[in-house]
N, C-alpha and C positions, 0 to 999 in steps of 0.2 A: 725235661724234654717231653712234648706230645706224644702220647701212647698211640701208636699206628697199627693198624688191621692188620700187618704183617706179625705184629709181635703175638698174634693169636692164629696158630697154623691153621686150626678147623675148629670156628668157636660150635660147632654144631655135636664134636666129637666129646666136648668137656663138660662137667656143671657148670651151671649158668653162677655160682658164686666164684667159680676160678675164674671166669670171662670178665665178670665184673670186676675184680680184684685185678687183672690185669689191663684192665682199663683204667683203672683208676679211681672207682666211683665206690661208694657204700649204696647199694640198691635201694634203703630205706631213708636216704637222703637225698640222693641226686648229686648233679655237679652244681657248686658255687656259682653266681654271676661270673664272679673275675674269672673262674677256669675256664668257665665256657667262651667268653669273650676272647679269652687267651687264643683258645682252641681253633676259635671261628678267624680269627684275625691269621690261624698261622693255617688251616687248611681251605680257608677259603669257605664261600658261601655253600648250602646244601641246596645246590642246581645243578641241571642236566646241560651240558655246553652248550650252547645254541650257534646259531648261524653267525658267521664272520659279520660286524656291524659295515655297512656299505661304506666305503671312502667316499669321501667330499665330490671328487673329481669324479667318479662312478654317477652320485647323485646328478650332479651338472649334466652329463653326456646324456642320461634318462631323460632330463629335459628338454634334451634337442634332439631326440631320438621320436621324432614324431611328424607324421606326414604333413601339416599343416608349416611344423618350422620348416619343413624341406622347401613347400612352396614360396613362404618369405625368402628362403637362400637363392630361389630360382628367382623371383623379384631383384633381388641383389644384385645377380647375375646381366637379367635384364638391363640395368637401369645401370650399369656399368659399362655395357656394353652402348647404350643408346647414348652414353656422356662420351666414349670415346668416339665414336661417330660424329659426334658433333665437335671436335676436335681437342675435348678435355683440357681446357685451357683453365678454368672454374674448378671450385670443389665439387665432387658429385655428391649431392647434397641426397636427392634420395637414395643413393647406396646405403649413405652415413646413416638418415632417419631410419631406413628398414634394419640397418642391423644394429643399432641401440634399442630399436623395439624388440629384436629378439633376444637381447638382454636382459630388457625391461621384463618381459614375459617369463623369461627363464628363472630369474628372481625371485618374480612374485611365485612361481610354481615352487622353487625352494620351500618360498618359506609356508607357504601353504602345507607343503607335505609335511614339514619339521612340525607345526601346529596340529596338525592331524597325528602325527607320530606320537608327538608329545600327551593328547589326549588321552591316546588309546594304551600309553605306557601306564598313564595315571589309573586307568580304570581297571588294567592286569593286577597292577599293585594293590587297589580294592577288595579284588576279587583271589587275591593269593590265599594258597593253604594254607592251615593252621594246625600243630598239632597239643596237644596236653603232655606235659611234662614236669617230673619233680625235680624242682633246685631248690637248694637249700633247705630241704625238708616239708616244701608247701608245693601241692599241684600250681601249673601254671599255665596259659595259655603264650605260645610263642611261634611267631611262623617256622612255617617247616622250613624255608631257607636258610633260618638260623640254627638248626640242630648240628650238634658234633657228637663225635663221636665219644662215648662214656653215656650219654644223656638216659635217663630212664622215661620210655615212653611210658605213657596212661593210657592202655586201648579199651575203648568199649565197643557196644555196636552203632556200626553208623560213620566210623571214624575212617578215617584215608590214610593208612601208613606212611609215614612222613620220611622213612630213612629206613635199611635193613638193619636188621636189630636182631637180637637173642632173645629167646622167650627166659623172663626172671620165676613167671609164674603165670598159669593159664585156668579158667575157669569156665566148661563149655564153649570156650572160645571155636570158630570156625572162622574163616577168610576166603572172600573169595579170590582166586589168584590166575582168573583166566587173562590176564592183561600179560603174563609171564608163561605161563605152563600151558594156555589154550584148552585148559579143561573146564569146562561148563559148572560143574558143581563144586559144594564148596569145600574146603580143606581143615579138618581136624587138628588141632596145636596141642601141644602139650611141652610143659618143661624139661621133660627128661632125655638127657643124654641118649646119642644116635650111638649104634653099634659099630658103624663103621660109615664110611664114604658113602653118599647116598645121589639121586639124582635131583636136580631142583625142588620138582615137584613134591618129592617125598622130604622132604626135611621140615619135619613136623615144629622143631623146635626153634626154626625161623620164621619172621615175620618178614617181607619187601615193601619197599619204595613201589606206590603206585596200585598195590592191592586194598582192600577192601575189608573190614570187620561187619558180618554180616550176624553174629550172632558172640555173646557172652563176654569178658572181660580179661584184660590181662596187663601184664607188666613186662616191658623189656628194657633191653640196653643195646643201646645202637653201637653197632661194629665197623658201618661202612658207611659215607654219605657221599651226595655227588656224583661222580662218573666213576667213582669207585665201586658203584651199588649194582646187583645186577641189570635195576634197570640200566644206569649210566651204560654197561657194558654191551646191550641191545641196543642203543639208543637210535644207533644208524641203520638198524634192522626194523624200527619201527614204522609204519605205514604215515608218510608225510605225503599224501594225496593234497592239490590246492582245493580248497573249499569251494563248493558250487557258488556261485552268485547269487542274491537273492533276485526276487522276483522283481524288485525295484531297480536293482544292478542289472539285472536283464532290458528291463524295459528302455531305461536312461541308454545302455548300449545298441538297442534298436531304433531310438530315437535317432542318436549320432550316426551310426549307418545310415539310415533314411535321410538326415540331415547332408552328409556329406553328398551321398548319390545324387540328391537335387539342386545340391550348389554348385556342383561340377556342370549338373544342365543348364541349371542358370548362367552361370559364367560364360560357357562357350555361346547361350542367345547372346547374351549382352556385350561378348564381343564383336559375335558375328553383326548385330545390329549395330552396332559403331562403325564397322568396318564397312556395310553396306550404307548407311546412310548418310558418313562422311567421307570416306573413300580412304585408302591407306597411300600414301603419298611418297614418303619414305623410310626409313630406317626408327627414325622419333616417333613418327605415327604407327608404327608398328608397335615399338618396346610399350610407347603408351599405352595402347589398346591391350597389351600382353599383363602391363603392370595392373591394370586398372580391374582385370580378368581377376590374377592371383589374390589382387586384396581383395574383392570380391567374396573371391571363396575361404580364407583366411576370417575376413568380419562376418561372413553369417555363420559360419560354425562356431559354438561356442566350446571352446577346446581348453576352456578351464572347467570345465560341467565335472568329471569327474573327481577331480580336486577338492571344488569347493561342495560337492555332496560328500563327501569322505567328512570334508573338516565340520560341515554343518549339522552332522551325524555326532561327528565326536564331541562337538562343543553343547550337542544338546543331552547328549548322553551323559556329561559331566554335569549339567546341572542338576538332571536326574539323582546323580550321584549324592550330591550333598541334599539332598530329598529323602535320601534315607533309600535310592531305589537303584541298584547298580546294575545295568543289564552288560552282561559278560560278552555278548557281539553286538555290535552296532547295528545292523542291517534287521534284527528281531524289532527295532522301533515299530517300524511299519507295521509287523504283527500286532503288538500291543497294542496301537491305535485303532485295530480293526478287532480287539476281541467282543464278542459277545457275550460269553459267560465265564464269570468267576467263581471256581470251586475253591472256597476259601474252609479251612479247616479254624475251628470255633477257640479254642485255649489260646490263649496270648494272640491270636490274629485280630477275631472280633471281642475278645476281653481283655482285661488289664493286665493278665497274666502275673497277676500278684496274688497267688494261690493263698487263700489264708484255710488253714482249719478249724471251721466255727461249728459243728455238730459231730456230737458223739452217739450213736445209740449202741446201748448193751442190753441185756436183758433185764436189767431192773430200773430203767429209765431214761431219760436223756441229756445230757450235757452239754451247755449252751458257752461258746467259748467270744468274747469281746477282742476286740483289734481287729488291723488290718495290716496286710502285707506282711517285711519277715521281720522287723521288730519285734523281740518276744515282751510284748506288756500286754496284760488284757487278763481278765480277771473270769471264774468259771461259773456258771450260774449249774447247779444242780436239782435237776428236776426227777425226782423219782416216781415210779410207778407202780412196780412190781416187787418193791425189795428197799431195803433201808438206803438212807443217804452215806452213810458209810460204806454198804457194799457198791453202791454207784461212784462212789469215790475210788474204792480200790479197783474196778472194774475199767473206769475211763481211764484211768494213770497205766493201768495193763496194755488198754489199746493203743495208747500214744509211744510208750515203750517200745514195745514190740514192733510198732510202726517206724520207728526212729531208728532201729536196729535194723531191718529190713530196707535197710536203706544204701544208696550210693552219692549221695548230696552230701553237701559240706553248706554250713551257717558260719560266715564270717563278721567279724566285727573289727571295725579299720579305721580310726580316729574319732568313733562314736557312729557311724553310719555299718547300718547290716545290708550285707550281700549273699550271693549263694552261689556257687558252683554244683552245676550236674541237674537234676531235674527239679524243673518249681514244685511240682506236686511231694515227689521226696521231700523236696526242702519245706514245706506247711510241718510235716509231721515233728521236723526236727524245731521246730519255732513253738508247734504247744507244746513239747516233750519240756522246753524251757520254762513253759507258761504254769505248768502240773509238779514239775520234779527237776531235782538235781540232775542237771544233764551231765554234768561232769561224773558224780560218783556213778550215774549207766553207766557211762562211755567206759569208767574204769573196772568195770563188775566183770563185763564180757570183753571175749576177744574174737574176732570172725575167723571160724576154722575152715568155711566151705561157704560156696555161693551157688545157688540155680539159677542164673539169669535171666530176667524179664523176656520176654517174645512176644510180638504182639500174637502171635497165635493162640501162645497160652494166657494172655492175658493176667498171668502171675510171674512174684518173683520169690526167690527165699533165701535166706542166710540161716547158716548152723553158727549158731554162737557158743563159745566157749565159755561159761560161768566159773571165775578164775579161784573164788572163794570154795564154792561147793563143788568144784572140777566135776561138773554136771555138762550136758551138752542138750541143747533147747531150739528146735529149727522155728526159726518166725517167718510167717507167710504175709503177703499183704496182694491182693491182688481185685479184680473186678467181682465186688457181692454175688453176681449171679452163678459167678464161675468158681468161687472161691465154697461158696455153700455147698456144692457139688461136692466137694473135697473135705466136707469136715462131716464129724459122726456125733461129735459130742458140742457141748456151749459149759463156759465157764460161768457161774455163777456167782458171785462173791469169791468166797473161799473153795466154794464144791465145782467141781463138772459132773455135768447130769447129763442125760441124754438128751440129743436135739432133735424133736419132735417137727411132726410135720406143721403141727399149729406153729412152734414158734420159729420154722421155717418160713411159713407165709406171716408169721409177722415182721421180720426184718425184710422180707420182699416188698412188703408194704409200704416200711418207714425208707425204703430205699425210694419207690416211688414215690411218696410224699416228697422227699428230701431234692428227689430228679425234678419235679414240676414247680421246686422253687429255684431251679437253675443251679443245684450242689449239683459237683462230680461227687460221685462215691467212690469207695474202697471200701474192703474188707479186711479185714484183717485175725490172723490166726496162728496157732502155733502146736508143736507138739515136742514132747519129751522124745529125746533119741537115744539108743544105746550104739555106741559109735561102736562097740566091741565085734559086732559083726558087720561090718562098715568095710569092703576095700579101701585101701591106701594110696595116695599118687605115689609112683613108684620112687623108692629113695627118701621117700617123707616118712610124717606119724600123720598128715593130712587127710580127713577123710575124704574118700570121690564120693559125691551126691549124684544122684540124677533126678529126673522128675519122680520116676516112683518113690521118692522121699516124701512126695506130696499127699499123702494119702492119711485117713486116720486123725485127722486133725481136729483142734479144740478153738472152737469159734468165738472169739473174745467179744467183737462187734462189728459196729459199720460206721463210718467216718462220712460226714458230708463236705467238702471241702469248695468256698466258693471264689469265683474268680467275675468280678463283676463285668458289666461290658463297656466298651471302649464309650468314652463321653463321644468321641468323634468317630465313633463308629455305624450308628443310626443317619447323623447326617450323610455321610459315605454312601451308604445302601442308599440313602433318597437320587444321591446325585447319581448312582451308577444307574441305578432304574430310569431317571430321566434322559440320560444319554444312551438307554437304550439297551443297557447290559442286565443280564439279570444275575444275581447273588446267589449262590447256591450253599448252603450248607453242606459240610462230610467232615462227621465225628466219629470219635471210638466211644464218645459219652453215651449217657444212657439217654433213648429216645425222648421223656419227660424234661429231660436238662436240656435238649438241642431243640425241640420244641420251645421250650418257655424262652432262652435268649433269641430264637430267631425271632418269635411272634415279637419279642422285645425291640429289636433292633429292626422291624420292616422286612425282612426278607421273607418273611411268610403270614399266613391269617391265621387265628385263633383257631382251634380247630381241625387243621389241615393237616393231610395224613404224610406219617414219617416213614418212609421206608428203612431197613434195618437190615443189615446185613444177611441176617436169615431170610427175610422176603425175597432178597436180590439173589439169592443162592437158587430159592425155588421160582424164578422168573426166567424162560428163555431168551434167548438175545430178540425177537422181535416183541415179545413183552414189556423186556425192558427199553428197548428202542423209545416204546411209544411212550412210557411212564417218565422218563429223562426228562418229556416235554414240558409236563406241568408239577414235578416233584421238587421242591426246594431246599428239603433238608433229607440226610440220610444220616441214622446213627447205628451203632454198637459197628462199623465198618473194619473190614480188615485192610490192608495196602490193595489188594489182589480185587479188591472189590472197584475201588478206584479207577483202574482201567477198563474196567467196564461200562463205569457210567463215563467216562469219557470219552469209549469209543462210542454209547448209545449217543451223545453229542453232538461228535464230529460228523455223525452218519447223515444229521439234519443240515450237514452246511455251517454249524455253526464253529468259532474259532474260540477255542478253549481257555484260559488262565488257569492252575491249577496248583496251589501253595502243597507245599510239604515238609516235613522235618526230619524223618526218621530212614533209616535205611531202606525199609521196602518202599519208600514212597518213590526211590529214585525210579522204577520204571515208567509209574505215572509221569512223572515229570519229566521223563523225557516223550513221551506220545502224546505228552499235553502238545497246543502250539506254544503258550508259555507257559515254561515250566519256571515257579516262582519256589526258591529255598529262604526257610528263615534265618537271619543271619545271627541271629541269638540263639534262640533253641535247635536249628538244623544241626547235621550231621555233614563232616565233610563230605563225605559221597551223596548226598544231597544236593549239595553246593555244587557237585562237579556236573552232577545228570542236569543242572537248572540253566535256565539261560537269565534270568532276574532272582538277585540276592535282595532279599529285603533287609536294610540295618538293623530296621527296630520292630519288626515281625507285627507291625500294624495295619490290618486291611486298608484303611484311608491312605496309606503310602499307596498300596496297589492303585485305588479309584486315581490319586494323584498321579502315579505313572502314568496311567491312561490316558491323562487329560495331559501328561507332556508329552505322550508318544503320537497323541492328536494334534498338537500344537507344531513338534516337529515335521511332524507330515506336510502340513497346511506351510511352513515355511519353505520344504522342497517344491512345492507349487508355485508359492511364491516366486522365487526366484529364479523358477523354468518360467513363468508366464513372463517375466520382466525378462528375463536372456532373450527369449526365441522370437516376442514382438518387437523388441528393440534391434535385432540383427536383422531381424526380418525389412523391418524401417530403414537400414541401410541398403540392401540387395534392391528394393523398391523405389528407394529414392535413385540410386543413378540407374538402373533399367527405364523408370518411366522420364528419366531427365535426359535420357538419348533419343528414346521414342518421343518426349514431347518438346524437345529441343527448340524446334521452329516456332512453336504455339509461348513456349514461354520466356523468347528471346535469345535463347544462347547459342542458336546459328550465326547469328549474326553480331554475338560480342568479342570475335576475333576477327579480325580483317586479315590477318594471315595466312588465312583458310587452313591453319592446324585443327587439329581434333579436339573440340571444346567438349569437356566432360560438366557434369553439376559439381561434382566435390575430385578431388586428386586422390592418388591412391594411398600416398601417405596422410591426407584428412582422416579417410578412412579407418588408415589402421592404428592412428591414435584416438578415435572416438571408440576402437573395440579397448584400446588400454585403460582408456580414461574412463569409460563408463560400465564396463563389463564386472569386472572381480571385485571392488569396493560397494556399491550398491546389494549387487548380489550376496555376498556374503554377511550383509548388513541385516539383509532379507532373514536372512540361514537363520540368526539368532535374536527375532522378531518375536516380541514380546504378544501376548495373544490379541488379536483383535474382534475376531468373531468369537462367538459362547461357543466353543468347541465340543461342549458337553449337549447342547441341546438340539445334536440332528444325531441319526440312528449309526452306527457303526459300520467303516465302510467295506463292503463286500470285497473280498482278498482279487474276487475275479474283475475289480470295477480299474479301469487305466487311470494313470495318473494323468494324462494326456488322451482324455476323451473329446468326443465331435465338438462339445463345447468350449471347452478349452484352446482348441486350434480357431473355432471360429471367431473368438477373444484376439487372440494374438494376430490373427489375418486382418480383424477390423481395426487395431491397434496398430500394426506393420501401415498397412495402408493409409491413415491418418498422420500420422510421422512425416511419411514420404509426402504426402500433399503439403503438408505446413511447410516443411522446407524448402518443396518447388516456389510454393508461394512465396515466401522470402527472398530467393533467387530474383525471382520473376519481379518481384516487388524492386528491388533494386536496380536492375538493370533497364537500360533505356526501351526497350524495344519488349513484345510480350502482351500478356492481358493487362497488367498493371505499370505503368510508365515510369518506372525512374529515371537516375542522374549518373548511376556510383559504375564504377567498372568492372571488369569479371573478377577481379581478385575480390571486390570490396563483394561483390555480390557472393564468390561462393564462402568466401568468411563468412557472410552472414546465414548463408544455407546451413553452412559447418557449425556454426555457433547454434543455430535452433534446433539441429537434430542432437547437437548434445544435453539443452537444456530440454527437449521434449523427453529425450529418454530418462532424465532425473526426474520430471514429472513422472515419467511414467513408471518409476520406482514406486511415488506413492500411491501410485494407482494400485499395483501390483500387491501392494498390503492386505488387499481385501478383495473373493469376490462379490458382494454383496455390499460392504459396509463402504461408509463416503469416506474420502480418503483424509478429511479433518477430523475422523472419529478415532482418539487418542491418536492424535497428530503428534505428541511431541513425547511419546512414551521407549520411544527407539532412538538415543543419542549416537547410537554406532552409525544409524542412515543417515542423520543430520551431518555428522562428522564426514560422510562418503560425498554426501551430496556438497559440500562447503567446497572440499578438497578439489573436487572433480570442477566446480564454479571457478575456483582460484586458477587451476591449472590451464583451463580454458580461457581466463583472462589472460594470463602469463604467453600464450601462445598466439594471440590474439595481439598482443601489445609489446612484446620484448622483441627488438631488432633480431637477434639473431634467431628465435624460433619462427618470427614472422619468415626470413629465409630458408627457412629448412621447412617449412609446412605450408609455402603459399599463400600466407595473410596478407593482413594488413589491418591498421588500428580503425575501428568502428567508433563512426560518433555516439553521441549517449539516446539518438533518437534511433538509430541502426539497432542500438542494444534493447532501445525500449519497443521496437518490432521484432526483435527475434524473440523477448519474453513475450510478449503478448501471442506471437503466433505459436509458439510451445504450448502454451499451456493452453491452445486448444485440446489438446492431447488429456488434460486432464478432465476440461468439464465435458467435451464430449461423454469420457466415462463418468461420468458422474450423474450424465442426465443418461444415459443407457443404467446405472444400478440404479438409480430412482426408478424407473418403468420396473427392473426387475423385482424388487423390492414389494413394491404397489401389487404387482400380479401374485407374488406369494401369498402376499397377506391379502388377499381376496381369495387366493386359491385356501386358506386355512380358514378363512370365516365362511366360507359357502359353507350349506349342511352337505353330507354326502346322501345321496340317495338309497334306498333301500334296494338291495337285490329282488 
């Protein structure tokens, strides 16, 4: 039977081993996969209960709860009244057709909503939190939703706790528990049992779901999951305020409201014009006028715009995710496309993250290690300078042994492939150890007794090792060389320990500078023997309790150079960003020389350009820093708090800043940046939760590619907006000017019965809206790149998506559509400017068809603001599919008898089809001419020399 939480009355009051025993787990091995799977099946996933799914009938009802649907329902009532007034002898065709259009619109809305929800769910799955657990004696990374009671969590700085758990061990462990307790400070943790029941904030031996590890390391056994956690118990009390709409959504909402008011006004004017010019003689005339007004209002407003926008964003973001850039928020895409500065870390982002320990500097000389990556293959070349080669060999081995012991990484081999768990820099010591020493023998000699964890403030970490054979304790320390030297009094030369004089200190610092200039990351390694008799122990154990005070009086062993070569694609990506008007800024904790060399190699800065360090930033006031950020491309030896100041300085100039980060202390900077980017491989869970985007491959080139995709998505949004609004305006203009100019184009004399004559029927307008809106608009939403989006500067966030220039183009295209439609009607009718011989039904059918075809030509126009429609004409198969479907449906409406009866059409001759196609294509040719003029104007503007001021 699965062990449950109530088998442990209060885990805080019992020793950790008893809690683990009650949960049926060995703390040194963890659960087996089979046991974990059984418990997961029995207990359910470790997740908070979400809002219940919306039933289908509610989704259908939501599609009908729209003002435009209400208008269509009014149109059905009007048509039924008119039908009844005429005697009701035949079928109420208009009412049936409008009802079918309502159903079709609802189905389309449901499909679009379902696709958007599916895309968003897939993205949420990609950004799901994970936890490090001990399963079957090996550390594994699993989805936090798969945690079960009895799982042994491995906690380290930057982890987000996935479930409530009782601590088994804790070393310097501090957690941020503000989400549960409301206290802004960090909480120290210990594995000791408590003396009695305590408040939540004082339970020092427990860690809770949703809290964050900000310092130290520890292990804990899961006691509660899902709704049984403390977070689950107060889930109903959590803040569930609706998210503020993005600028893009606000602008689209504003446009929709403006259009709605405008269309109502136009519909009223059109109805009034029809009534005044034609008169209202009976109920049929009144119904015709009302139906036309309602249909015009429905056709003019792109009611599917919000659904199309969400779906286009979701599909675009899924494309980005397949390219290793996972956006957590759909609407952050518009900000990403506006990025004007990318602040990037160096290691693993601009470089390969294949950390290889290649140089060892000791008092007796230097050692060069061959080989790259994590495969422990390579040779050592010893170059003694101040001692014998034998001394250099001993010193080099001491360095790598100490560095490998002061370590929390793991080097693993599986099927001949070598991989790492943990920090790549630490793993480089493990690889070097295998090249120089018997790693298994070293590991068997020492047992870890205590740890002083690394922090970004101290830039050091220490391990107290217990030598099992000699029963001695030794503290192994590694850290930034300039920091570590301040803690050293002596240095080991061969087998002797001598005083570390100023000349030797200066020599090591020169060696560090030389390595840094060569793009090596440097670390110092030291040790000291420790008498544990005078050190306090953890309560209830014999384990020594260490803190930072132990890191004094150290014996320096040497300095290592770890190379991480620049990524091959990074230089090209930096150049591409520069071409797009985007600055690249490197921010790293490495030595200034290393940072400057890598930055110069990648084209981020010029050789000799100044590098600001953390100390420099501390010395600068806010105004001085604000000026400095404009021409500084490289920052080195910076702490996470410096990133906030850099971001604030850049944003004060109106720049849109994207910032990368991986450590827990990067979280505030990622939140402050316009686009916070977390590392997917090396990033901590806290960092991922604080970011808007997660890099699946920790690669700078992926960021630049994501900016490109963000710009493409934004361009596509402009495309379908331009298409929808100009097409709908064409419909409104056709009816309005068809009524006003009825005498000129021969409509007035087309019906001798005296009934009101309109250029298009209400059902025809609704059909156009149904056939030409959704399909082509969605296809343009996933349009591949047509223009070179990286050849222009970033879009300013103050720029409107629908500016004056775009509105003028929308008006121009709408007017052309109306003109060619009315010319088609005139050409078929006997009277008017162009004398034809067709009936009123034939003229309406031809005009109806011309307007549909003109909108499809407009879809080709709308793919670019300047480029010809014939550029990359065949690279969007979805658009061609949507156009083909629309043409087929229009052919059916014109040719199939029962559809002819429903929509008032009749079969067109081949000559009439050719007339419709030819006049509809005028929309394409006029826009091509307009684009040609714009391209030549822009080309002249670029070629003309600028006058000097």
